[in-house]
N, CA and C atoms of all chains as a GROMACS GRO file, in nm:
protein
  639
    1MET      N    1   0.463   1.074  10.528
    1MET     CA    2   0.471   1.182  10.434
    1MET      C    3   0.415   1.296  10.491
    2SER      N    4   0.464   1.420  10.514
    2SER     CA    5   0.390   1.534  10.570
    2SER      C    6   0.294   1.603  10.448
    3SER      N    7   0.210   1.670  10.514
    3SER     CA    8   0.098   1.729  10.408
    3SER      C    9   0.162   1.802  10.298
    4GLU      N   10   0.279   1.893  10.342
    4GLU     CA   11   0.336   1.983  10.243
    4GLU      C   12   0.419   1.864  10.151
    5GLU      N   13   0.480   1.782  10.180
    5GLU     CA   14   0.538   1.690  10.082
    5GLU      C   15   0.447   1.614   9.994
    6LYS      N   16   0.328   1.606  10.061
    6LYS     CA   17   0.238   1.533   9.950
    6LYS      C   18   0.182   1.641   9.863
    7ARG      N   19   0.175   1.767   9.901
    7ARG     CA   20   0.146   1.879   9.817
    7ARG      C   21   0.254   1.911   9.694
    8SER      N   22   0.364   1.866   9.718
    8SER     CA   23   0.480   1.870   9.603
    8SER      C   24   0.457   1.766   9.517
    9TRP      N   25   0.409   1.650   9.580
    9TRP     CA   26   0.406   1.551   9.474
    9TRP      C   27   0.285   1.557   9.395
   10ILE      N   28   0.188   1.617   9.437
   10ILE     CA   29   0.054   1.651   9.371
   10ILE      C   30   0.122   1.752   9.250
   11TYR      N   31   0.186   1.862   9.300
   11TYR     CA   32   0.208   1.971   9.183
   11TYR      C   33   0.290   1.897   9.068
   12VAL      N   34   0.394   1.797   9.111
   12VAL     CA   35   0.471   1.732   9.001
   12VAL      C   36   0.373   1.644   8.897
   13VAL      N   37   0.274   1.548   8.968
   13VAL     CA   38   0.191   1.480   8.885
   13VAL      C   39   0.103   1.560   8.808
   14VAL      N   40   0.038   1.647   8.885
   14VAL     CA   41  -0.073   1.727   8.819
   14VAL      C   42  -0.007   1.826   8.712
   15GLY      N   43   0.102   1.887   8.733
   15GLY     CA   44   0.180   1.969   8.648
   15GLY      C   45   0.205   1.912   8.528
   16VAL      N   46   0.287   1.800   8.549
   16VAL     CA   47   0.336   1.736   8.428
   16VAL      C   48   0.216   1.677   8.343
   17GLY      N   49   0.129   1.640   8.413
   17GLY     CA   50   0.034   1.555   8.343
   17GLY      C   51  -0.077   1.668   8.252
   18VAL      N   52  -0.112   1.788   8.326
   18VAL     CA   53  -0.177   1.860   8.257
   18VAL      C   54  -0.106   1.926   8.124
   19ALA      N   55   0.015   1.967   8.171
   19ALA     CA   56   0.100   2.042   8.052
   19ALA      C   57   0.120   1.937   7.940
   20ALA      N   58   0.154   1.833   7.965
   20ALA     CA   59   0.166   1.700   7.863
   20ALA      C   60   0.048   1.697   7.785
   21VAL      N   61  -0.058   1.695   7.833
   21VAL     CA   62  -0.197   1.667   7.769
   21VAL      C   63  -0.201   1.804   7.669
   22TYR      N   64  -0.186   1.951   7.730
   22TYR     CA   65  -0.194   2.042   7.644
   22TYR      C   66  -0.099   2.059   7.533
   23PHE      N   67   0.031   2.026   7.548
   23PHE     CA   68   0.143   2.039   7.459
   23PHE      C   69   0.103   1.955   7.349
   24VAL      N   70   0.083   1.834   7.382
   24VAL     CA   71   0.038   1.718   7.272
   24VAL      C   72  -0.082   1.768   7.180
   25ALA      N   73  -0.187   1.829   7.254
   25ALA     CA   74  -0.302   1.867   7.177
   25ALA      C   75  -0.256   1.980   7.093
   26VAL      N   76  -0.195   2.068   7.148
   26VAL     CA   77  -0.156   2.201   7.075
   26VAL      C   78  -0.079   2.176   6.956
   27LEU      N   79   0.070   2.121   7.006
   27LEU     CA   80   0.182   2.101   6.928
   27LEU      C   81   0.164   2.008   6.806
   28SER      N   82   0.074   1.914   6.825
   28SER     CA   83   0.039   1.825   6.714
   28SER      C   84  -0.026   1.887   6.608
   29LYS      N   85  -0.065   2.013   6.604
   29LYS     CA   86  -0.154   2.076   6.495
   29LYS      C   87  -0.033   2.141   6.435
   30VAL      N   88   0.075   2.176   6.480
   30VAL     CA   89   0.191   2.244   6.418
   30VAL      C   90   0.249   2.201   6.292
   31PRO      N   91   0.261   2.076   6.276
   31PRO     CA   92   0.345   2.021   6.127
   31PRO      C   93   0.266   2.074   6.027
   32GLY      N   94   0.319   2.142   5.942
   32GLY     CA   95   0.250   2.183   5.798
   32GLY      C   96   0.141   2.304   5.839
   33ALA      N   97   0.136   2.340   5.952
   33ALA     CA   98   0.013   2.422   5.957
   33ALA      C   99   0.082   2.576   5.984
   34ASP      N  100  -0.005   2.694   5.954
   34ASP     CA  101   0.036   2.835   6.004
   34ASP      C  102   0.002   2.839   6.160
   35VAL      N  103   0.100   2.882   6.229
   35VAL     CA  104   0.092   2.880   6.370
   35VAL      C  105  -0.011   2.992   6.412
   36GLY      N  106   0.008   3.073   6.312
   36GLY     CA  107  -0.092   3.195   6.361
   36GLY      C  108  -0.236   3.181   6.363
   37GLY      N  109  -0.274   3.049   6.288
   37GLY     CA  110  -0.393   3.031   6.289
   37GLY      C  111  -0.435   2.912   6.392
   38ILE      N  112  -0.340   2.881   6.449
   38ILE     CA  113  -0.376   2.770   6.575
   38ILE      C  114  -0.437   2.827   6.707
   39VAL      N  115  -0.543   2.776   6.740
   39VAL     CA  116  -0.621   2.832   6.852
   39VAL      C  117  -0.530   2.764   6.979
   40TYR      N  118  -0.472   2.864   7.055
   40TYR     CA  119  -0.397   2.799   7.183
   40TYR      C  120  -0.451   2.868   7.284
   41ALA      N  121  -0.509   2.987   7.297
   41ALA     CA  122  -0.533   3.063   7.395
   41ALA      C  123  -0.631   2.997   7.485
   42ARG      N  124  -0.751   2.936   7.453
   42ARG     CA  125  -0.850   2.894   7.527
   42ARG      C  126  -0.796   2.759   7.571
   43PRO      N  127  -0.734   2.681   7.489
   43PRO     CA  128  -0.665   2.542   7.551
   43PRO      C  129  -0.579   2.568   7.659
   44MET      N  130  -0.482   2.685   7.652
   44MET     CA  131  -0.401   2.696   7.756
   44MET      C  132  -0.460   2.757   7.884
   45ILE      N  133  -0.575   2.841   7.880
   45ILE     CA  134  -0.635   2.885   7.984
   45ILE      C  135  -0.707   2.771   8.048
   46VAL      N  136  -0.778   2.660   7.966
   46VAL     CA  137  -0.825   2.532   8.020
   46VAL      C  138  -0.726   2.488   8.104
   47ALA      N  139  -0.598   2.448   8.036
   47ALA     CA  140  -0.520   2.376   8.093
   47ALA      C  141  -0.453   2.442   8.235
   48ILE      N  142  -0.445   2.564   8.223
   48ILE     CA  143  -0.399   2.624   8.353
   48ILE      C  144  -0.511   2.614   8.457
   49GLY      N  145  -0.643   2.626   8.407
   49GLY     CA  146  -0.745   2.619   8.528
   49GLY      C  147  -0.735   2.490   8.560
   50ALA      N  148  -0.738   2.384   8.472
   50ALA     CA  149  -0.738   2.241   8.516
   50ALA      C  150  -0.636   2.211   8.614
   51GLY      N  151  -0.514   2.252   8.592
   51GLY     CA  152  -0.414   2.238   8.684
   51GLY      C  153  -0.425   2.272   8.824
   52ILE      N  154  -0.476   2.416   8.824
   52ILE     CA  155  -0.518   2.464   8.966
   52ILE      C  156  -0.608   2.383   9.037
   53GLY      N  157  -0.728   2.355   8.950
   53GLY     CA  158  -0.843   2.273   9.016
   53GLY      C  159  -0.813   2.108   9.040
   54LEU      N  160  -0.743   2.068   8.965
   54LEU     CA  161  -0.718   1.932   9.016
   54LEU      C  162  -0.617   1.935   9.136
   55GLY      N  163  -0.507   2.034   9.126
   55GLY     CA  164  -0.441   2.035   9.235
   55GLY      C  165  -0.514   2.078   9.374
   56ILE      N  166  -0.608   2.139   9.355
   56ILE     CA  167  -0.687   2.173   9.492
   56ILE      C  168  -0.765   2.057   9.529
   57VAL      N  169  -0.825   1.982   9.412
   57VAL     CA  170  -0.910   1.866   9.465
   57VAL      C  171  -0.799   1.746   9.533
   58ALA      N  172  -0.678   1.743   9.462
   58ALA     CA  173  -0.603   1.624   9.512
   58ALA      C  174  -0.547   1.678   9.656
   59GLY      N  175  -0.539   1.821   9.673
   59GLY     CA  176  -0.490   1.842   9.813
   59GLY      C  177  -0.595   1.809   9.892
   60ILE      N  178  -0.733   1.836   9.888
   60ILE     CA  179  -0.829   1.807   9.971
   60ILE      C  180  -0.839   1.658   9.984
   61ALA      N  181  -0.823   1.571   9.885
   61ALA     CA  182  -0.836   1.434   9.905
   61ALA      C  183  -0.719   1.390   9.990
   62ALA      N  184  -0.595   1.445   9.989
   62ALA     CA  185  -0.492   1.413  10.063
   62ALA      C  186  -0.522   1.434  10.208
   63ALA      N  187  -0.580   1.564  10.214
   63ALA     CA  188  -0.614   1.606  10.366
   63ALA      C  189  -0.713   1.512  10.415
   64ILE      N  190  -0.824   1.463  10.350
   64ILE     CA  191  -0.924   1.389  10.411
   64ILE      C  192  -0.857   1.254  10.436
   65ALA      N  193  -0.763   1.187  10.354
   65ALA     CA  194  -0.701   1.069  10.379
   65ALA      C  195  -0.620   1.068  10.496
   66SER      N  196  -0.557   1.198  10.534
   66SER     CA  197  -0.466   1.189  10.646
   66SER      C  198  -0.501   1.320  10.722
   67PRO      N  199  -0.605   1.308  10.798
   67PRO     CA  200  -0.652   1.451  10.869
   67PRO      C  201  -0.576   1.490  10.984
   68ARG      N  202  -0.489   1.402  11.040
   68ARG     CA  203  -0.428   1.428  11.162
   68ARG      C  204  -0.324   1.552  11.135
   69GLU      N  205  -0.255   1.525  11.030
   69GLU     CA  206  -0.147   1.663  11.021
   69GLU      C  207  -0.185   1.741  10.896
   70ALA      N  208  -0.288   1.734  10.850
   70ALA     CA  209  -0.325   1.812  10.719
   70ALA      C  210  -0.316   1.962  10.732
   71ASP      N  211  -0.336   2.014  10.861
   71ASP     CA  212  -0.319   2.159  10.876
   71ASP      C  213  -0.206   2.205  10.944
   72ARG      N  214  -0.095   2.104  10.958
   72ARG     CA  215   0.028   2.137  11.029
   72ARG      C  216   0.143   2.167  10.932
   73VAL      N  217   0.205   2.296  10.959
   73VAL     CA  218   0.312   2.335  10.862
   73VAL      C  219   0.417   2.381  10.957
   74ASP      N  220   0.547   2.328  10.967
   74ASP     CA  221   0.628   2.361  11.064
   74ASP      C  222   0.759   2.427  10.993
   75GLU      N  223   0.867   2.460  11.092
   75GLU     CA  224   0.975   2.531  11.022
   75GLU      C  225   1.026   2.472  10.921
   76ARG      N  226   1.035   2.316  10.922
   76ARG     CA  227   1.101   2.243  10.812
   76ARG      C  228   1.033   2.265  10.703
   77ASP      N  229   0.897   2.249  10.709
   77ASP     CA  230   0.810   2.282  10.572
   77ASP      C  231   0.846   2.440  10.518
   78ARG      N  232   0.853   2.524  10.600
   78ARG     CA  233   0.867   2.656  10.568
   78ARG      C  234   1.002   2.688  10.493
   79GLN      N  235   1.114   2.632  10.565
   79GLN     CA  236   1.236   2.622  10.484
   79GLN      C  237   1.260   2.560  10.362
   80ILE      N  238   1.183   2.438  10.351
   80ILE     CA  239   1.196   2.356  10.239
   80ILE      C  240   1.105   2.429  10.117
   81HIS      N  241   1.008   2.509  10.162
   81HIS     CA  242   0.917   2.586  10.072
   81HIS      C  243   1.004   2.687  10.024
   82ARG      N  244   1.073   2.756  10.118
   82ARG     CA  245   1.137   2.853  10.069
   82ARG      C  246   1.253   2.820   9.966
   83LEU      N  247   1.327   2.707   9.989
   83LEU     CA  248   1.437   2.657   9.883
   83LEU      C  249   1.364   2.630   9.761
   84GLY      N  250   1.228   2.574   9.783
   84GLY     CA  251   1.165   2.557   9.631
   84GLY      C  252   1.146   2.670   9.570
   85GLY      N  253   1.116   2.770   9.646
   85GLY     CA  254   1.086   2.923   9.577
   85GLY      C  255   1.201   2.965   9.506
   86HIS      N  256   1.314   2.970   9.578
   86HIS     CA  257   1.436   3.002   9.532
   86HIS      C  258   1.499   2.921   9.394
   87VAL      N  259   1.470   2.784   9.403
   87VAL     CA  260   1.509   2.715   9.281
   87VAL      C  261   1.414   2.757   9.165
   88GLY      N  262   1.292   2.768   9.202
   88GLY     CA  263   1.204   2.771   9.086
   88GLY      C  264   1.223   2.922   9.020
   89PHE      N  265   1.261   3.017   9.119
   89PHE     CA  266   1.285   3.159   9.070
   89PHE      C  267   1.403   3.155   8.944
   90TYR      N  268   1.515   3.068   9.003
   90TYR     CA  269   1.628   3.056   8.898
   90TYR      C  270   1.607   2.981   8.778
   91VAL      N  271   1.510   2.895   8.799
   91VAL     CA  272   1.469   2.815   8.672
   91VAL      C  273   1.380   2.919   8.567
   92MET      N  274   1.310   2.979   8.642
   92MET     CA  275   1.197   3.084   8.558
   92MET      C  276   1.291   3.177   8.494
   93SER      N  277   1.388   3.250   8.574
   93SER     CA  278   1.455   3.350   8.510
   93SER      C  279   1.554   3.297   8.400
   94VAL      N  280   1.582   3.168   8.386
   94VAL     CA  281   1.660   3.132   8.268
   94VAL      C  282   1.569   3.101   8.161
   95ALA      N  283   1.459   3.022   8.209
   95ALA     CA  284   1.360   2.975   8.094
   95ALA      C  285   1.308   3.091   8.023
   96ALA      N  286   1.292   3.202   8.108
   96ALA     CA  287   1.218   3.323   8.056
   96ALA      C  288   1.297   3.384   7.932
   97ILE      N  289   1.415   3.369   7.935
   97ILE     CA  290   1.483   3.440   7.830
   97ILE      C  291   1.450   3.378   7.678
   98VAL      N  292   1.388   3.263   7.676
   98VAL     CA  293   1.354   3.196   7.552
   98VAL      C  294   1.234   3.295   7.487
   99PRO      N  295   1.120   3.328   7.576
   99PRO     CA  296   1.006   3.399   7.507
   99PRO      C  297   1.071   3.545   7.479
  100LEU      N  298   1.155   3.584   7.566
  100LEU     CA  299   1.211   3.709   7.544
  100LEU      C  300   1.276   3.724   7.417
  101VAL      N  301   1.348   3.631   7.381
  101VAL     CA  302   1.435   3.635   7.255
  101VAL      C  303   1.340   3.643   7.158
  102LEU      N  304   1.215   3.543   7.169
  102LEU     CA  305   1.132   3.521   7.048
  102LEU      C  306   1.046   3.665   7.044
  103ALA      N  307   1.012   3.738   7.140
  103ALA     CA  308   0.949   3.853   7.133
  103ALA      C  309   1.054   3.955   7.061
  104MET      N  310   1.170   3.963   7.094
  104MET     CA  311   1.272   4.039   7.019
  104MET      C  312   1.288   4.026   6.874
  105ALA      N  313   1.263   3.877   6.850
  105ALA     CA  314   1.297   3.847   6.717
  105ALA      C  315   1.160   3.841   6.627
  106ARG      N  316   1.033   3.923   6.696
  106ARG     CA  317   0.918   3.921   6.632
  106ARG      C  318   0.863   3.787   6.591
  107ALA      N  319   0.871   3.676   6.681
  107ALA     CA  320   0.818   3.551   6.652
  107ALA      C  321   0.684   3.567   6.661
  108PRO      N  322   0.603   3.432   6.602
  108PRO     CA  323   0.464   3.446   6.643
  108PRO      C  324   0.429   3.431   6.779
  109HIS      N  325   0.306   3.497   6.807
  109HIS     CA  326   0.262   3.501   6.936
  109HIS      C  327   0.262   3.357   6.993
  110PHE      N  328   0.207   3.248   6.904
  110PHE     CA  329   0.193   3.125   6.936
  110PHE      C  330   0.320   3.074   7.012
  111TRP      N  331   0.448   3.094   6.961
  111TRP     CA  332   0.575   3.055   7.011
  111TRP      C  333   0.573   3.120   7.145
  112ILE      N  334   0.568   3.257   7.143
  112ILE     CA  335   0.601   3.315   7.261
  112ILE      C  336   0.535   3.280   7.372
  113ALA      N  337   0.400   3.275   7.353
  113ALA     CA  338   0.312   3.227   7.449
  113ALA      C  339   0.324   3.082   7.504
  114ASN      N  340   0.356   2.990   7.423
  114ASN     CA  341   0.380   2.856   7.450
  114ASN      C  342   0.529   2.838   7.538
  115SER      N  343   0.643   2.923   7.484
  115SER     CA  344   0.752   2.910   7.562
  115SER      C  345   0.730   2.967   7.705
  116LEU      N  346   0.653   3.059   7.697
  116LEU     CA  347   0.638   3.131   7.835
  116LEU      C  348   0.566   3.033   7.935
  117TYR      N  349   0.461   2.965   7.879
  117TYR     CA  350   0.394   2.875   7.974
  117TYR      C  351   0.469   2.746   7.994
  118LEU      N  352   0.550   2.718   7.900
  118LEU     CA  353   0.655   2.603   7.941
  118LEU      C  354   0.753   2.654   8.053
  119ALA      N  355   0.792   2.764   8.051
  119ALA     CA  356   0.889   2.809   8.136
  119ALA      C  357   0.812   2.825   8.268
  120PHE      N  358   0.710   2.839   8.279
  120PHE     CA  359   0.633   2.843   8.422
  120PHE      C  360   0.617   2.684   8.436
  121VAL      N  361   0.581   2.591   8.369
  121VAL     CA  362   0.556   2.473   8.415
  121VAL      C  363   0.696   2.406   8.449
  122LEU      N  364   0.805   2.445   8.378
  122LEU     CA  365   0.933   2.393   8.413
  122LEU      C  366   0.979   2.437   8.557
  123ALA      N  367   0.950   2.580   8.570
  123ALA     CA  368   0.988   2.636   8.718
  123ALA      C  369   0.896   2.556   8.816
  124THR      N  370   0.791   2.518   8.805
  124THR     CA  371   0.708   2.475   8.886
  124THR      C  372   0.750   2.328   8.921
  125LEU      N  373   0.794   2.253   8.816
  125LEU     CA  374   0.823   2.119   8.819
  125LEU      C  375   0.942   2.113   8.885
  126VAL      N  376   1.049   2.199   8.857
  126VAL     CA  377   1.182   2.194   8.920
  126VAL      C  378   1.170   2.228   9.081
  127SER      N  379   1.090   2.320   9.107
  127SER     CA  380   1.071   2.359   9.241
  127SER      C  381   1.034   2.265   9.311
  128SER      N  382   0.915   2.183   9.264
  128SER     CA  383   0.857   2.077   9.339
  128SER      C  384   0.953   1.956   9.355
  129ILE      N  385   1.038   1.924   9.262
  129ILE     CA  386   1.120   1.829   9.255
  129ILE      C  387   1.229   1.864   9.374
  130ALA      N  388   1.269   1.977   9.383
  130ALA     CA  389   1.372   2.017   9.482
  130ALA      C  390   1.320   2.002   9.601
  131LYS      N  391   1.200   2.043   9.627
  131LYS     CA  392   1.123   2.026   9.753
  131LYS      C  393   1.129   1.878   9.803
  132ILE      N  394   1.098   1.779   9.704
  132ILE     CA  395   1.076   1.662   9.735
  132ILE      C  396   1.210   1.583   9.777
  133VAL      N  397   1.314   1.634   9.692
  133VAL     CA  398   1.461   1.583   9.719
  133VAL      C  399   1.481   1.622   9.867
  134SER      N  400   1.458   1.736   9.896
  134SER     CA  401   1.484   1.808  10.032
  134SER      C  402   1.409   1.724  10.137
  135TYR      N  403   1.295   1.682  10.105
  135TYR     CA  404   1.207   1.609  10.215
  135TYR      C  405   1.266   1.464  10.229
  136ARG      N  406   1.310   1.406  10.120
  136ARG     CA  407   1.347   1.265  10.134
  136ARG      C  408   1.495   1.249  10.176
  137ARG      N  409   1.581   1.318  10.111
  137ARG     CA  410   1.722   1.329  10.154
  137ARG      C  411   1.793   1.385  10.245
  138GLY      N  412   1.701   1.505  10.288
  138GLY     CA  413   1.758   1.588  10.393
  138GLY      C  414   1.784   1.728  10.352
  139PHE      N  415   1.775   1.791  10.463
  139PHE     CA  416   1.785   1.956  10.432
  139PHE      C  417   1.858   2.021  10.565
  140MET      N  418   2.296   1.983   9.708
  140MET     CA  419   2.195   2.053   9.759
  140MET      C  420   2.180   2.013   9.927
  141VAL      N  421   2.217   1.885   9.941
  141VAL     CA  422   2.211   1.840  10.080
  141VAL      C  423   2.346   1.882  10.140
  142ARG      N  424   2.331   1.942  10.254
  142ARG     CA  425   2.454   1.986  10.336
  142ARG      C  426   2.455   1.881  10.450
  143PRO      N  427   2.548   1.780  10.461
  143PRO     CA  428   2.549   1.697  10.579
  143PRO      C  429   2.585   1.780  10.696
  144THR      N  430   2.508   1.714  10.806
  144THR     CA  431   2.520   1.801  10.936
  144THR      C  432   2.603   1.710  11.028
  145LYS      N  433   2.680   1.775  11.087
  145LYS     CA  434   2.769   1.705  11.202
  145LYS      C  435   2.694   1.706  11.326
  146VAL      N  436   2.591   1.763  11.342
  146VAL     CA  437   2.507   1.762  11.474
  146VAL      C  438   2.434   1.629  11.469
  147THR      N  439   2.466   1.557  11.600
  147THR     CA  440   2.394   1.421  11.633
  147THR      C  441   2.308   1.462  11.740
  148ASN      N  442   2.229   1.365  11.757
  148ASN     CA  443   2.112   1.390  11.881
  148ASN      C  444   2.093   1.250  11.954
  149SER      N  445   2.046   1.260  12.080
  149SER     CA  446   1.997   1.164  12.135
  149SER      C  447   1.835   1.134  12.162
  150ILE      N  448   1.764   1.211  12.064
  150ILE     CA  449   1.642   1.230  12.073
  150ILE      C  450   1.545   1.072  12.097
  151ARG      N  451   1.595   0.985  12.020
  151ARG     CA  452   1.530   0.827  12.028
  151ARG      C  453   1.571   0.786  12.150
  152ALA      N  454   1.682   0.797  12.204
  152ALA     CA  455   1.711   0.741  12.337
  152ALA      C  456   1.629   0.812  12.462
  153LEU      N  457   1.614   0.949  12.442
  153LEU     CA  458   1.557   1.020  12.534
  153LEU      C  459   1.407   1.007  12.521
  154ARG      N  460   1.349   0.978  12.416
  154ARG     CA  461   1.206   0.940  12.397
  154ARG      C  462   1.181   0.816  12.491
  155PHE      N  463   1.265   0.710  12.453
  155PHE     CA  464   1.226   0.583  12.521
  155PHE      C  465   1.243   0.580  12.678
  156ALA      N  466   1.359   0.676  12.723
  156ALA     CA  467   1.368   0.692  12.859
  156ALA      C  468   1.260   0.774  12.927
  157ASN      N  469   1.181   0.842  12.850
  157ASN     CA  470   1.067   0.917  12.909
  157ASN      C  471   0.938   0.843  12.879
  158GLY      N  472   0.913   0.735  12.931
  158GLY     CA  473   0.801   0.664  12.926
  158GLY      C  474   0.758   0.618  12.783
  159GLU      N  475   0.870   0.584  12.706
  159GLU     CA  476   0.860   0.531  12.562
  159GLU      C  477   0.766   0.624  12.497
  160MET      N  478   0.788   0.763  12.487
  160MET     CA  479   0.725   0.847  12.405
  160MET      C  480   0.738   0.810  12.274
  161THR      N  481   0.630   0.834  12.183
  161THR     CA  482   0.619   0.806  12.047
  161THR      C  483   0.682   0.949  11.985
  162GLN      N  484   0.720   0.906  11.845
  162GLN     CA  485   0.751   1.042  11.765
  162GLN      C  486   0.634   1.130  11.777
  163ALA      N  487   0.525   1.081  11.743
  163ALA     CA  488   0.400   1.162  11.724
  163ALA      C  489   0.382   1.236  11.852
  164GLU      N  490   0.383   1.168  11.970
  164GLU     CA  491   0.361   1.248  12.079
  164GLU      C  492   0.476   1.374  12.103
  165LEU      N  493   0.592   1.342  12.068
  165LEU     CA  494   0.694   1.450  12.078
  165LEU      C  495   0.672   1.539  11.979
  166ALA      N  496   0.627   1.516  11.865
  166ALA     CA  497   0.580   1.606  11.768
  166ALA      C  498   0.478   1.723  11.816
  167ASP      N  499   0.368   1.645  11.891
  167ASP     CA  500   0.270   1.736  11.929
  167ASP      C  501   0.305   1.820  12.032
  168ARG      N  502   0.408   1.787  12.140
  168ARG     CA  503   0.441   1.849  12.226
  168ARG      C  504   0.523   1.965  12.178
  169VAL      N  505   0.607   1.959  12.068
  169VAL     CA  506   0.685   2.065  12.036
  169VAL      C  507   0.618   2.154  11.900
  170GLY      N  508   0.495   2.092  11.856
  170GLY     CA  509   0.432   2.157  11.756
  170GLY      C  510   0.490   2.153  11.620
  171VAL      N  511   0.563   2.031  11.581
  171VAL     CA  512   0.594   2.017  11.461
  171VAL      C  513   0.531   1.896  11.407
  172THR      N  514   0.550   1.826  11.277
  172THR     CA  515   0.508   1.744  11.222
  172THR      C  516   0.582   1.593  11.253
  173ARG      N  517   0.532   1.503  11.271
  173ARG     CA  518   0.602   1.374  11.287
  173ARG      C  519   0.712   1.337  11.194
  174GLN      N  520   0.708   1.373  11.083
  174GLN     CA  521   0.789   1.368  10.992
  174GLN      C  522   0.927   1.465  11.018
  175THR      N  523   0.900   1.561  11.079
  175THR     CA  524   0.993   1.639  11.119
  175THR      C  525   1.103   1.573  11.225
  176ILE      N  526   1.027   1.518  11.311
  176ILE     CA  527   1.081   1.458  11.424
  176ILE      C  528   1.161   1.340  11.372
  177ILE      N  529   1.120   1.279  11.280
  177ILE     CA  530   1.189   1.147  11.211
  177ILE      C  531   1.316   1.200  11.142
  178ALA      N  532   1.286   1.307  11.066
  178ALA     CA  533   1.412   1.357  10.986
  178ALA      C  534   1.530   1.431  11.100
  179ILE      N  535   1.486   1.483  11.208
  179ILE     CA  536   1.600   1.525  11.318
  179ILE      C  537   1.663   1.403  11.361
  180GLU      N  538   1.580   1.284  11.385
  180GLU     CA  539   1.642   1.168  11.464
  180GLU      C  540   1.735   1.098  11.359
  181GLN      N  541   1.711   1.107  11.220
  181GLN     CA  542   1.792   1.033  11.126
  181GLN      C  543   1.886   1.122  11.077
  182GLY      N  544   1.905   1.259  11.135
  182GLY     CA  545   2.012   1.352  11.093
  182GLY      C  546   1.988   1.409  10.944
  183ARG      N  547   1.877   1.404  10.918
  183ARG     CA  548   1.837   1.464  10.766
  183ARG      C  549   1.792   1.612  10.787
  184TYR      N  550   1.772   1.655  10.909
  184TYR     CA  551   1.731   1.806  10.939
  184TYR      C  552   1.798   1.836  11.059
  185SER      N  553   1.845   1.975  11.061
  185SER     CA  554   1.908   2.015  11.189
  185SER      C  555   1.790   2.147  11.224
  186PRO      N  556   1.723   2.122  11.329
  186PRO     CA  557   1.632   2.211  11.378
  186PRO      C  558   1.688   2.348  11.410
  187SER      N  559   1.610   2.444  11.424
  187SER     CA  560   1.641   2.572  11.471
  187SER      C  561   1.677   2.563  11.604
  188LEU      N  562   1.742   2.677  11.637
  188LEU     CA  563   1.777   2.677  11.786
  188LEU      C  564   1.652   2.682  11.884
  189GLU      N  565   1.560   2.753  11.838
  189GLU     CA  566   1.431   2.746  11.904
  189GLU      C  567   1.381   2.622  11.940
  190MET      N  568   1.360   2.555  11.833
  190MET     CA  569   1.324   2.399  11.831
  190MET      C  570   1.412   2.315  11.934
  191ALA      N  571   1.539   2.337  11.911
  191ALA     CA  572   1.618   2.256  11.988
  191ALA      C  573   1.615   2.289  12.148
  192PHE      N  574   1.580   2.410  12.181
  192PHE     CA  575   1.570   2.415  12.324
  192PHE      C  576   1.418   2.364  12.358
  193GLN      N  577   1.325   2.375  12.281
  193GLN     CA  578   1.203   2.314  12.301
  193GLN      C  579   1.196   2.167  12.293
  194LEU      N  580   1.288   2.105  12.239
  194LEU     CA  581   1.309   1.964  12.256
  194LEU      C  582   1.380   1.940  12.395
  195ALA      N  583   1.475   1.997  12.423
  195ALA     CA  584   1.543   1.992  12.554
  195ALA      C  585   1.440   2.013  12.663
  196ARG      N  586   1.358   2.113  12.661
  196ARG     CA  587   1.256   2.140  12.757
  196ARG      C  588   1.155   2.027  12.780
  197VAL      N  589   1.120   1.964  12.690
  197VAL     CA  590   1.029   1.853  12.674
  197VAL      C  591   1.093   1.735  12.756
  198PHE      N  592   1.216   1.711  12.743
  198PHE     CA  593   1.281   1.619  12.829
  198PHE      C  594   1.324   1.658  12.955
  199LYS      N  595   1.320   1.777  12.987
  199LYS     CA  596   1.369   1.839  13.107
  199LYS      C  597   1.517   1.809  13.121
  200VAL      N  598   1.602   1.825  13.008
  200VAL     CA  599   1.762   1.810  13.019
  200VAL      C  600   1.815   1.929  12.950
  201PRO      N  601   1.960   1.951  12.993
  201PRO     CA  602   2.026   2.042  12.911
  201PRO      C  603   2.029   2.031  12.759
  202LEU      N  604   2.047   2.140  12.685
  202LEU     CA  605   2.058   2.109  12.534
  202LEU      C  606   2.154   2.012  12.499
  203ASP      N  607   2.300   2.011  12.579
  203ASP     CA  608   2.387   1.927  12.542
  203ASP      C  609   2.369   1.784  12.550
  204ASP      N  610   2.246   1.761  12.632
  204ASP     CA  611   2.195   1.590  12.654
  204ASP      C  612   2.127   1.571  12.534
  205VAL      N  613   2.068   1.672  12.458
  205VAL     CA  614   2.002   1.642  12.354
  205VAL      C  615   2.055   1.638  12.210
  206PHE      N  616   2.144   1.733  12.192
  206PHE     CA  617   2.232   1.759  12.056
  206PHE      C  618   2.386   1.748  12.092
  207GLN      N  619   2.446   1.702  11.999
  207GLN     CA  620   2.600   1.704  12.017
  207GLN      C  621   2.659   1.718  11.896
  208TYR      N  622   2.791   1.810  11.913
  208TYR     CA  623   2.860   1.839  11.806
  208TYR      C  624   2.993   1.818  11.825
  209PRO      N  625   3.058   1.726  11.719
  209PRO     CA  626   3.195   1.701  11.742
  209PRO      C  627   3.298   1.815  11.757
  210ASP      N  628   3.420   1.768  11.828
  210ASP     CA  629   3.499   1.877  11.850
  210ASP      C  630   3.581   1.883  11.714
  211SER      N  631   3.626   2.008  11.674
  211SER     CA  632   3.684   2.024  11.554
  211SER      C  633   3.819   1.940  11.526
  212GLY      N  634   3.820   1.878  11.406
  212GLY     CA  635   3.922   1.784  11.374
  212GLY      C  636   3.879   1.643  11.376
  213ASP      N  637   3.759   1.631  11.426
  213ASP     CA  638   3.677   1.491  11.437
  213ASP      C  639   3.622   1.446  11.300
   0.00000   0.00000   0.00000
């Protein structure tokens, strides 16, 4: 497995894991509560920071485990990375419609912010999966 | 998403004919990852024209001896 493919796997595991913890923690407070009073900003910032931090740590650990090709990125990696970027862009473009509509409908900031965060998570997840499929099945 | 390629190659045979060169050694000579060489040999990746020439240059053979493309209608 190349270092770039490992990085894609890391993004999938860390991204899904951190987002799942965040959404369970925050959305569990919704039933019966006024969403305007739910504190979500700090947990979301912590989740984003944790995702970035864990991704960096896992990437470093992967590089230490396989130092030989840790810093080698070739044309196949660049092409697959570009494909992942395109796929993520399209997913983000569609998913961002939800917070946009919520904003137009003057929905509570809680739902707008969380739907936008979910859009980012989905875009990153689908982008990483597209890269993994390209690495495994061919490109 | 996966576009099957009709391009075939003789890289594995050429490696063995050149002092049983390993995939890692070939990857180092061309400047790519070992996984890319594996993907090329297995038909899961079509390299760029530049990489194709670099591979042919390593084996000191013409490009046609490394990569083959079927005639139309095959």
